[in-house]
C-alpha positions as CSV (number, residue, x, y, z in Angstrom):
1,X,-49.0,-20.1,103.3
2,X,-45.5,-21.7,103.7
3,X,-43.6,-23.2,100.7
4,X,-40.9,-25.7,101.4
5,X,-37.6,-26.0,99.5
6,X,-38.3,-29.6,98.3
7,X,-39.3,-30.2,94.7
8,X,-41.6,-32.8,93.3
9,X,-40.5,-35.5,90.9
10,X,-40.0,-33.2,87.9
11,X,-38.1,-30.6,89.9
12,X,-40.6,-27.8,89.7
13,X,-43.6,-27.7,92.1
14,X,-43.2,-27.4,95.8
15,X,-44.7,-29.5,98.5
16,X,-46.9,-28.4,101.4
17,X,-45.2,-30.5,104.0
18,X,-41.6,-31.7,104.6
19,X,-40.8,-35.3,103.7
20,X,-39.7,-37.6,106.6
21,X,-36.0,-37.4,107.6
22,X,-35.4,-34.1,105.9
23,X,-34.2,-30.7,107.3
24,X,-35.7,-28.1,105.0
25,X,-35.3,-24.4,105.1
26,X,-38.6,-22.7,104.2
27,X,-39.9,-19.1,104.1
28,X,-43.2,-17.3,104.1
29,X,-44.4,-16.8,100.5
30,X,-44.0,-13.2,99.4
31,X,-46.5,-11.8,96.8
32,X,-45.3,-9.7,93.9
33,X,-47.8,-7.7,91.9
34,X,-49.8,-4.5,92.3
35,X,-51.9,-5.7,95.2
36,X,-55.1,-6.5,93.4
37,X,-56.7,-9.9,92.7
38,X,-55.7,-9.9,89.1
39,X,-52.0,-9.6,89.6
40,X,-49.9,-12.7,89.3
41,X,-48.6,-14.2,92.6
42,X,-45.0,-15.3,92.8
43,X,-43.1,-17.2,95.4
44,X,-39.4,-18.0,95.4
45,X,-37.0,-20.5,97.0
46,X,-33.3,-21.3,96.6
47,X,-32.3,-25.0,96.4
48,X,-29.2,-26.8,95.0
49,X,-27.8,-23.6,93.4
50,X,-31.1,-22.7,91.7
51,X,-33.6,-20.1,92.4
52,X,-37.1,-21.6,91.8
53,X,-39.9,-19.1,91.1
54,X,-43.5,-20.3,91.1
55,X,-46.0,-17.9,89.4
56,X,-49.8,-18.4,89.6
57,X,-51.9,-16.3,87.3
58,X,-55.5,-15.1,87.9
59,X,-56.9,-17.6,85.4
60,X,-55.3,-20.5,87.3
61,X,-52.3,-21.0,85.0
62,X,-49.0,-21.8,86.6
63,X,-45.4,-21.2,85.6
64,X,-42.3,-22.5,87.2
65,X,-38.9,-21.0,86.4
66,X,-35.5,-21.9,87.6
67,X,-32.5,-19.6,87.5
68,X,-28.8,-20.3,88.1
69,X,-28.1,-18.4,91.3
70,X,-24.6,-17.4,90.2
71,X,-25.2,-16.4,86.5
72,X,-28.9,-15.7,86.7
73,X,-29.3,-17.7,83.5
74,X,-32.8,-19.1,83.0
75,X,-32.5,-22.9,83.0
76,X,-36.1,-24.1,83.3
77,X,-39.5,-22.6,82.3
78,X,-42.6,-24.7,82.3
79,X,-46.2,-23.9,82.3
80,X,-49.5,-25.6,82.8
81,X,-53.2,-24.6,82.7
82,X,-56.5,-26.3,83.6
83,X,-59.0,-28.1,81.5
84,X,-62.6,-26.9,81.1
85,X,-63.5,-29.2,84.0
86,X,-60.8,-27.7,86.2
87,X,-58.3,-30.5,86.1
88,X,-54.6,-29.7,85.9
89,X,-53.0,-30.2,82.5
90,X,-49.5,-31.7,82.0
91,X,-46.5,-29.4,82.2
92,X,-45.4,-27.8,78.9
93,X,-41.6,-27.2,78.8
94,X,-40.4,-24.1,77.1
95,X,-36.9,-24.0,78.6
96,X,-34.9,-27.0,79.8
97,X,-36.3,-30.5,79.7
98,X,-37.8,-33.0,82.2
99,X,-35.4,-35.1,84.2
100,X,-35.0,-38.5,82.6
101,X,-36.2,-41.5,84.6
102,X,-35.4,-45.1,84.4
103,X,-39.0,-46.2,84.7
104,X,-40.7,-47.6,81.7
105,X,-43.5,-45.3,80.4
106,X,-47.1,-46.6,80.6
107,X,-47.0,-47.0,76.8
108,X,-44.2,-49.6,77.1
109,X,-42.2,-47.6,74.6
110,X,-39.0,-45.8,75.8
111,X,-37.4,-43.1,73.7
112,X,-34.0,-44.0,72.3
113,X,-31.1,-42.2,74.1
114,X,-29.6,-41.8,70.6
115,X,-32.4,-39.6,69.2
116,X,-31.8,-35.9,68.7
117,X,-32.7,-33.9,71.9
118,X,-33.5,-30.2,71.8
119,X,-32.9,-28.1,74.9
120,X,-33.3,-24.4,75.4
121,X,-31.4,-22.2,77.9
122,X,-31.6,-18.4,78.3
123,X,-28.9,-15.9,79.2
124,X,-29.4,-12.2,79.7
125,X,-29.1,-11.3,76.1
126,X,-29.4,-14.6,74.1
127,X,-31.7,-17.6,73.7
128,X,-29.6,-20.7,73.3
129,X,-30.8,-23.9,71.6
130,X,-28.8,-27.1,71.7
131,X,-29.7,-30.2,69.7
132,X,-27.7,-33.2,70.8
133,X,-27.1,-36.5,69.0
134,X,-26.6,-34.9,65.6
135,X,-23.6,-36.8,64.1
136,X,-23.5,-35.1,60.7
137,X,-20.7,-32.7,59.8
138,X,-21.2,-29.0,59.9
139,X,-21.4,-28.4,56.2
140,X,-24.5,-30.6,56.0
141,X,-26.7,-28.2,58.1
142,X,-28.8,-25.3,56.9
143,X,-30.1,-23.2,59.8
144,X,-32.3,-20.2,59.0
145,X,-35.3,-18.2,60.1
146,X,-38.6,-18.5,58.2
147,X,-39.9,-14.9,58.7
148,X,-43.3,-15.9,57.3
149,X,-44.0,-18.8,59.7
150,X,-41.8,-17.1,62.4
151,X,-39.9,-20.3,63.2
152,X,-36.2,-21.4,63.2
153,X,-35.7,-24.1,60.6
154,X,-33.0,-26.8,60.7
155,X,-32.5,-29.1,57.7
156,X,-29.7,-31.2,56.4
157,X,-28.6,-31.7,52.8
158,X,-28.6,-35.5,53.3
159,X,-32.3,-35.2,54.3
160,X,-31.7,-37.1,57.5
161,X,-33.0,-34.3,59.8
162,X,-35.6,-31.5,59.8
163,X,-36.8,-29.4,62.6
164,X,-38.9,-26.3,63.2
165,X,-38.4,-24.4,66.4
166,X,-40.9,-21.9,67.7
167,X,-39.9,-19.0,70.0
168,X,-43.2,-17.8,71.5
169,X,-41.7,-15.0,73.6
170,X,-40.1,-13.3,70.6
171,X,-42.2,-11.3,68.2
172,X,-40.6,-10.8,64.8
173,X,-37.8,-13.4,64.4
174,X,-35.0,-12.2,62.1
175,X,-32.3,-14.1,60.3
176,X,-29.6,-11.6,61.1
177,X,-30.1,-12.2,64.9
178,X,-29.4,-16.0,64.6
179,X,-25.9,-17.6,64.7
180,X,-24.9,-21.2,65.0
181,X,-22.2,-23.8,65.1
182,X,-21.8,-27.6,65.3
183,X,-19.3,-29.7,67.3
184,X,-19.2,-32.9,69.4
185,X,-22.4,-34.1,67.7
186,X,-24.3,-31.0,69.0
187,X,-25.8,-28.2,67.0
188,X,-25.8,-25.0,69.0
189,X,-27.8,-21.9,68.0
190,X,-27.9,-18.5,69.5
191,X,-30.6,-16.0,69.0
192,X,-30.0,-12.4,70.1
193,X,-32.9,-11.2,72.3
194,X,-34.8,-8.0,71.2
195,X,-34.5,-5.0,73.5
196,X,-38.1,-5.2,74.7
197,X,-37.7,-8.8,75.8
198,X,-34.5,-8.0,77.7
199,X,-36.3,-5.1,79.4
200,X,-39.2,-7.3,80.5
201,X,-36.9,-10.0,81.9
202,X,-34.9,-7.4,83.8
203,X,-38.2,-6.2,85.3
204,X,-39.0,-9.7,86.4
205,X,-35.6,-10.2,87.9
206,X,-36.0,-7.0,89.8
207,X,-39.3,-8.2,91.2
208,X,-37.6,-11.5,92.3
209,X,-34.9,-9.4,94.0
210,X,-37.5,-7.6,95.9
211,X,-38.6,-11.0,97.3
212,X,-35.1,-11.5,98.6
213,X,-35.1,-8.0,100.1
214,X,-38.3,-8.7,101.9
215,X,-37.0,-12.0,103.2
216,X,-33.8,-10.3,104.5
217,X,-35.9,-7.5,106.1
218,X,-37.7,-10.1,108.1
219,X,-34.5,-10.8,109.9
220,X,-34.5,-14.6,109.2
221,X,-31.4,-14.8,107.0
222,X,-28.8,-17.1,108.4
223,X,-30.4,-18.0,111.7
224,X,-33.3,-20.2,112.9
225,X,-36.6,-18.5,113.5
226,X,-40.3,-18.8,112.8
227,X,-39.6,-19.4,109.1
228,X,-37.0,-22.2,109.8
229,X,-38.7,-25.6,109.4
230,X,-37.1,-28.6,111.0
231,X,-38.1,-32.2,110.9
232,X,-38.9,-33.4,114.4
């Protein structure tokens, strides 16, 4: 199948046909895995300075990741599965956050822009959490790891804010691997990744790089060809 470099409304999924009036570069989907039916299938495109990787698992679950092309930082990771009846579930955001829209939600209740907002971003060796719209001074915050519940806990001495953060891709959270600071109404936390997580992510990046190598080997880089899709 062919995947086009045009994203849907939430910036993740790809469309099966080019929208009118657009010139879109596309490429044949390459499959990563061990060649059997139970291996995850990955496709990759580059758009607006981001590499977007779509993974489909044998059980029907999907994962979309977006990497900064220059730094290779992970900016977005979202997943969704299917219900018992086979309907697609809503996207669950692990890294990044959905693009804000001006449209009023169906409930008629719009979230205040002044509420605290948590966003995660990954670098090669750290997991970074930012909580914006926290106006309290630095000496008010207590940030720690609860090694029993395996969560990062943020609380304030004025009892105005409390938050638990789960990190599902890290087994065995430790207090000594967590650092933080506050400034410009933003609480920033850094968690040092364990060696096994770094190794697994390096393996994934190597697989994505093989997609690039396969694309270049097709001879389609930088010139029109059978994989160049143009709006008529």
